[in-house]
N, C-alpha and C positions, 0 to 999 in steps of 0.2 A: 097732805097739804090741801087747804081747801081752795075750793074751784075758784078760778080769777083772784086769785092771792099774789099780791105783787111782792118779786123779790128782789134785793139789790144783789147785783152782780159784779159790782167795780164803784168805785167811787174816787173822788182827789183827782179829776181830771179836768180839763176848762171846756173850750165849748166843743164838744160832742157832736158828732153828724156821720151820716151817710152807714147806718150799720148795713153790712150784707153778709147772710151765712153763707158759707161755702166749706163743703167738707164735712169738719166736725167742731168746726170754729166759728165765732161769731168776729169778722172785723169791721173795725169801725175807723172813723179819722177825730184826732184832737186838734183842732185847727189851732187852738191858741199855741201848741206844742209845734205845729207842723209837721206833726207824726200818723201815721196808717199802723194801726196796732191789731193784734189778733188775742182773742180769750177765752178759754175754752169752759166748758161747763162747770168747772171748780173754779171761776177765776180767775187763773193763770193766766197772766198777759204778755206778750212782747210785741217789740215793736219791728214791725214788718219792713217798714218803709219812712223815709225821711225826706219832706216837699215842704219846701218854704211857699205856701201857696194859701190866701184866705179868699174865698172857699177851697175847699180839700175833697173833693170828692171821689169816688170810687166804682169800678162795676167789674163782675167777673165774665170773661169772654168764654160762650159756649165750649172754647177750645182750650180753656182753662188756665188762661192767664188773666192777671187783674189788668186793667186800664185806670190811670189817676188824671184826673184834670190838675194841671198848673194852672191856675188862672191866670198869674200876672204877667207869664210869659207866653200865654196863648199858645200852650204846649198839651199833647194827649200824649201821655207815657206809660207804658208798657213795663209791667214789671215783670222779670225775667227770672229763672229756675234759683240763680244764683242770690239773687234779691237785690240785683243792679237795675238801673231804669234806663229804657233805652225812648227815643222819640218813637212814638206810632203814628201822630198824623199832626201838622201844625195847623192850629186854628186860625190862627192870621190875626186875632187881636187878644187882647186883655177882656178880663171881665165875666169868666163862665162860672157858672154853679153847677147844676148836678147832670147826673149822667144817668144812663138807663140801656143795657143791651138786651133786644129782644133772643127769640130762641134761634131764630135766624143768622144773629150776630149783627144786625143792624144796630149800628149806635148812634144815639141819639145824647143829645148835650144841649143846656140851654142856659141862659143869661140874661141878665137885667139890661134895659137900654142904657143904664145910668149907672153911677157909682155914688151908691148912697153912704157909705162909711164918708165917702170928702165931702160930702150935704152938696151933690150934683144937683140938678134941676131934674126932675123926673122926666123918660122918656120911655116907652114899653119895649117890652124884650122879645125875644124869640127863642124858639130851636131850630136847631143844625144837624144834619145828618152827617156821620162819616161814615161812607160808603167803604165797602170792601177795597178799593182799590187806594183807600185814603183820601179821596177827595172830599172836601167838605162844602156841601150847600146848604141853604135855610130850607127848611121845609114848613114851618110856621112862623108867625108874627104876629104882633099887636097882642102879647101876651103882655097885662100889668105889669104883673112882678112874678116871674114863672119861677118855683120852687121845686118840690120833689116830682118826680114822676114813675110811672111803674106800666108795666102791659101786661096785659091779661094772658091768662096762660095759653090759648088758642092764636095768639101773634095778631089778631087780629085790631085792637085797639091799644093806644098809648093815650093815658090820662096823665096831664100835667095840671100842678096845681098852681092856680093863680092865687097867690097870697093875699093880694090888694085889692081884687075881686072879690073875694068871699069863695071862689068857686074851684069846681075839680071840671075841668076840658075835657073835653075827648074827642078823639082821630081815630078814623079809619087808618088802617097801617097796607099800604099799595104793596103788590108783590116787589118793586124795585125799591121800597122803603120807604116812599115819599106819603105826606098826608093829605088827606080828605075828610069831607064828611063833618067837617069843626061842629063842636055842639056842647051847650054846657051840659056836662055828663053828671054832675048833682051842685045845686045853689046851697051853699053851707050855712046862709044866715050869718051871726055876727064870727061864724068860724073862720081862723086864721091859720089855711094849710102849711105845713113847710113838708117834711119830708111822708111819701106814702107806699102802702104797700097793699097788696091784692089777695083775695082767697079764694078757695075753691066755689064761692056761691057768687063770684065777681063782686064781692061787696070791696068796699077801700076801707082802709086804718089810713087817719092821718092823723101827725102830730100836730100838736097847737101851741106855739109858743107862752102869745099872751092869755090864751085861754087856761093852760098850764092843764091839760088834759091830751088822751089820745082817745079819737073818736073813730067808731065804724060805721059807716055808712053806704046805703042801699043805691044805686044808682037813680037819680031824681031828687037824692036829698035825704031821704028818712033814714033818722038815727036808731041805729041798732044796739049799740053800745058804746058807754062813754068809761074810761080810765080815768079817773081823778089824780092829778099829780099836786105833787107841794111846789115845783117847780114846772119853768117850761117846759114843754115837750118839742123838742127840735126833729126829729125822725124816727122811724119804726121800720120795723121788718120781721116775717114772722119766718124762722128756721128752729132749729135743733134737730135730734135724729129723724123723729116722726113729724117733721117740720108744723108744730102746733104750740110753740113756746113765740110769744108776740114780746121780740125785744124792744124796747125804747130807750133811747138816749135823749139826756135831759141835764137841766141847768139852769141857774139862777141869771135870769136874761137883765140885762144894766143900759141898753140902747147900743143903737147902731153906732154912733156919732162918739161913744164912751173910748177911752184910753182901751180898756178891758168890756168888750161886749158884754163876757159873763163876768161874775163874780171867780175869780182864781179859786180853783179847787173845788168848784161846785159841779162840776159834771160828773155825771152817772151813769153808768148802762143797768137799764132794768130787766127783769124778765117775770113775764107772765103767761099762764096754760091758756089758750082761748080753744072753744070751742070748735071753730071751723079750721083744717089746715091752710096753710097759705098756698098759694098756688101763684107763676107767673114769675115777672122779675120785677124790682131785684128779689 
C-alpha cells in the first residue's frame, strides 16, 4: 500500500467522535446512536457501552479503565470490567465536551459556556480537573469553544483546541495537575480544530469539520502535512500495533441546530499510515 493512502475501516455510522486506541482496538463514540464502540484492524465492531449523551467523549485511565463523560447529567462514568457503568465523579452541571487523562492520572474535562444546539447566546468555556480524590475544580477559563485536548508524552503540556478562535492553546501542567503558563501554542489561520492528538516530534494533528481535512502542525502553527477529506473531520488519534496509524473519524456535517447534525449513515472511521509515531494522550 502506498504511503499516506487513506483507507476506510468502517462506514454507516452517525456523528462519530473521540477515537482512542487501547490494547489492540480503536474505541470511538457514535453520538447519534449513544454508543461507545470498539473496532479491530479487520473492521469487526462491537458496542462496549451505551450512554445517552451528546457530546459523548471517552478516555483511558493509566490504571486500565475507561472514563466516559455523560454530559447532560454532569456525570463522569467509569466502565467496569463487566461492561457496567459506575459514577466516578459528579461534574455538578451539564454541558461537558472532551476529556483527556495524562500519564499520571490527571483527568481534564472541558465544556462550552453555552449550549449551541439550543441556540443559546455565546459564553466562553473552561477546563476542569478531576483530581485523584474525585473532586472537580476549574483550572482554565476563557476558552471560546473548547474542543479536543491532548497531553504531550512528558506530561508537561496540555493542549486545548479552541475552535472559535482558530487556535491551539497550551498550558504547563503542575505537579498537582493545575495549569499555568497559558499561551497560544499554534495559530491555525482559518483552521477550525476539533479533536486533536500529538506525536513523537511534539507536533499536533487536528481534525477540521468545515475544512474537511486533518492537519499536522508544529508548535507556532507551521503546517507540516494535510490530509484532505470528502466530509468533515471530527477527531483523530494515532494508534495501531506500532502506533503509526492515524485514525480519523469523519461525517457529513449539516449544522449545530439541525435535527440531525450530520447526515445519517455518513459517519466513517478512516486509517492512514504516518511517518512519525504517536505519543502522549489520547
